[in-house]
Z-matrix of the N, CA and C atoms (Angstrom, degrees):
N
C 1 1.457
C 2 1.522 1 108.83
N 3 1.300 2 116.75 1 140.30
C 4 1.457 3 122.97 2 179.67
C 5 1.518 4 108.72 3 -92.20
N 6 1.312 5 116.11 4 131.49
C 7 1.462 6 121.08 5 178.44
C 8 1.522 7 108.12 6 -104.30
N 9 1.325 8 116.24 7 94.58
C 10 1.459 9 121.81 8 -176.07
C 11 1.518 10 111.84 9 -66.33
N 12 1.333 11 117.47 10 -28.37
C 13 1.453 12 120.00 11 -176.68
C 14 1.526 13 112.57 12 -87.67
N 15 1.325 14 118.16 13 -10.02
C 16 1.457 15 120.64 14 176.64
C 17 1.529 16 108.57 15 -70.59
N 18 1.315 17 115.97 16 152.29
C 19 1.464 18 119.69 17 179.46
C 20 1.529 19 109.01 18 -66.53
N 21 1.332 20 117.34 19 124.89
C 22 1.468 21 119.65 20 -176.14
C 23 1.518 22 112.04 21 -75.95
N 24 1.322 23 115.17 22 154.43
C 25 1.455 24 120.64 23 172.87
C 26 1.515 25 109.41 24 -82.10
N 27 1.306 26 115.77 25 174.99
C 28 1.460 27 119.65 26 178.52
C 29 1.521 28 109.10 27 -85.81
N 30 1.309 29 115.94 28 144.69
C 31 1.460 30 121.73 29 179.57
C 32 1.520 31 109.15 30 -127.29
N 33 1.318 32 115.12 31 157.80
C 34 1.449 33 121.08 32 179.34
C 35 1.518 34 107.77 33 -139.27
N 36 1.312 35 117.23 34 134.13
C 37 1.460 36 120.53 35 179.47
C 38 1.521 37 109.59 36 -150.97
N 39 1.314 38 115.74 37 150.64
C 40 1.456 39 122.65 38 173.62
C 41 1.520 40 108.19 39 -110.63
N 42 1.326 41 115.86 40 139.63
C 43 1.461 42 121.07 41 -179.91
C 44 1.515 43 108.06 42 -131.28
N 45 1.328 44 116.03 43 136.44
C 46 1.465 45 120.86 44 175.91
C 47 1.518 46 108.63 45 -123.98
N 48 1.304 47 115.78 46 141.75
C 49 1.466 48 120.97 47 178.39
C 50 1.524 49 109.14 48 -120.21
N 51 1.318 50 116.21 49 148.94
C 52 1.462 51 120.93 50 177.95
C 53 1.516 52 111.99 51 -79.60
N 54 1.318 53 117.19 52 -19.14
C 55 1.456 54 121.96 53 178.72
C 56 1.527 55 108.40 54 -148.39
N 57 1.311 56 116.23 55 179.15
C 58 1.453 57 121.93 56 178.79
C 59 1.521 58 109.75 57 -59.32
N 60 1.307 59 116.48 58 138.69
C 61 1.464 60 119.92 59 177.41
C 62 1.529 61 109.57 60 -146.94
N 63 1.304 62 115.29 61 159.69
C 64 1.459 63 122.05 62 175.28
C 65 1.516 64 108.30 63 -97.04
N 66 1.302 65 116.00 64 140.25
C 67 1.457 66 121.33 65 177.16
C 68 1.519 67 107.84 66 -113.03
N 69 1.314 68 116.10 67 123.91
C 70 1.460 69 121.91 68 179.19
C 71 1.516 70 108.80 69 -115.16
N 72 1.304 71 115.98 70 147.26
C 73 1.460 72 120.44 71 177.63
C 74 1.523 73 109.53 72 -125.59
N 75 1.312 74 114.43 73 153.64
C 76 1.458 75 121.42 74 172.98
C 77 1.520 76 106.23 75 -122.02
N 78 1.299 77 116.08 76 119.45
C 79 1.459 78 119.25 77 178.41
C 80 1.524 79 109.68 78 -68.06
N 81 1.304 80 116.01 79 141.53
C 82 1.462 81 122.19 80 -175.78
C 83 1.524 82 112.08 81 -55.14
N 84 1.320 83 117.00 82 -43.15
C 85 1.463 84 121.15 83 -178.99
C 86 1.526 85 111.05 84 -63.00
N 87 1.342 86 116.27 85 -39.47
C 88 1.466 87 120.37 86 178.30
C 89 1.528 88 110.98 87 -66.60
N 90 1.323 89 117.12 88 -40.74
C 91 1.459 90 120.75 89 177.57
C 92 1.521 91 110.95 90 -62.69
N 93 1.316 92 117.38 91 -44.25
C 94 1.464 93 120.73 92 179.10
C 95 1.525 94 111.32 93 -62.25
N 96 1.325 95 116.50 94 -37.35
C 97 1.468 96 120.50 95 178.15
C 98 1.531 97 110.89 96 -63.48
N 99 1.328 98 116.53 97 -44.13
C 100 1.467 99 120.37 98 178.69
C 101 1.525 100 110.55 99 -65.08
N 102 1.317 101 117.65 100 -42.24
C 103 1.464 102 120.69 101 179.77
C 104 1.524 103 111.32 102 -64.18
N 105 1.324 104 117.43 103 -33.79
C 106 1.468 105 120.50 104 175.98
C 107 1.532 106 111.50 105 -69.29
N 108 1.331 107 116.76 106 -34.74
C 109 1.464 108 121.03 107 -178.32
C 110 1.527 109 112.12 108 -74.85
N 111 1.328 110 117.25 109 -28.35
C 112 1.468 111 121.92 110 -175.92
C 113 1.528 112 109.99 111 -127.31
N 114 1.334 113 117.58 112 80.22
C 115 1.470 114 120.62 113 -175.33
C 116 1.529 115 113.84 114 -61.87
N 117 1.332 116 118.75 115 -31.87
C 118 1.469 117 119.63 116 177.97
C 119 1.522 118 110.61 117 -65.85
N 120 1.324 119 116.70 118 -42.78
C 121 1.459 120 120.31 119 176.40
C 122 1.521 121 110.00 120 -66.25
N 123 1.314 122 116.96 121 -36.93
C 124 1.460 123 121.44 122 179.61
C 125 1.524 124 110.95 123 -57.98
N 126 1.329 125 117.43 124 -45.25
C 127 1.469 126 121.18 125 178.55
C 128 1.528 127 110.88 126 -60.51
N 129 1.323 128 116.52 127 -45.81
C 130 1.465 129 121.63 128 179.51
C 131 1.531 130 110.48 129 -63.32
N 132 1.321 131 116.59 130 -47.09
C 133 1.459 132 122.26 131 -178.64
C 134 1.525 133 110.98 132 -60.58
N 135 1.322 134 116.74 133 -47.70
C 136 1.461 135 120.33 134 -177.60
C 137 1.521 136 111.83 135 -67.45
N 138 1.331 137 118.42 136 -34.96
C 139 1.467 138 119.43 137 178.07
C 140 1.524 139 110.65 138 -67.41
N 141 1.325 140 117.68 139 -38.14
C 142 1.466 141 120.48 140 176.40
C 143 1.517 142 111.56 141 -70.29
N 144 1.307 143 117.29 142 -37.07
C 145 1.456 144 120.84 143 178.11
C 146 1.520 145 109.88 144 -65.21
N 147 1.322 146 117.04 145 -42.71
C 148 1.459 147 120.82 146 179.11
C 149 1.525 148 110.40 147 -64.11
N 150 1.325 149 118.17 148 -40.46
C 151 1.453 150 121.86 149 177.44
C 152 1.520 151 110.32 150 -61.18
N 153 1.318 152 117.77 151 -43.20
C 154 1.457 153 121.99 152 178.78
C 155 1.519 154 110.86 153 -61.11
N 156 1.317 155 117.78 154 -44.64
C 157 1.454 156 120.77 155 178.76
C 158 1.523 157 110.53 156 -64.43
N 159 1.335 158 118.09 157 -40.35
C 160 1.458 159 120.96 158 179.03
C 161 1.526 160 111.01 159 -63.97
N 162 1.316 161 118.04 160 -40.94
C 163 1.458 162 120.92 161 177.81
C 164 1.518 163 110.69 162 -63.77
N 165 1.303 164 117.33 163 -40.22
C 166 1.453 165 121.06 164 178.60
C 167 1.524 166 109.99 165 -63.19
N 168 1.323 167 118.10 166 -43.10
C 169 1.459 168 121.84 167 179.61
C 170 1.523 169 111.15 168 -63.27
N 171 1.331 170 117.84 169 -39.53
C 172 1.462 171 121.43 170 179.76
C 173 1.523 172 110.98 171 -65.50
N 174 1.331 173 117.46 172 -38.03
C 175 1.460 174 120.77 173 -179.61
C 176 1.516 175 111.96 174 -70.79
N 177 1.323 176 117.66 175 -24.66
C 178 1.462 177 121.47 176 -177.94
C 179 1.521 178 111.97 177 -75.71
N 180 1.332 179 117.77 178 -20.20
C 181 1.473 180 120.61 179 -176.94
C 182 1.500 181 112.39 180 -71.98
């Protein structure tokens, strides 16, 4: 289970684009505020996030 409200660890990633692109960020606090305001979306978002993490774990094996 993913604990969205737990303090996150630090992550590092490299990204390459084939052409010019815009990079947008969502601050964690802002995301948590939106998820609190829209509980139905929160359930959907967290289930997709958990699926993504599970797929990543399966590929690492």
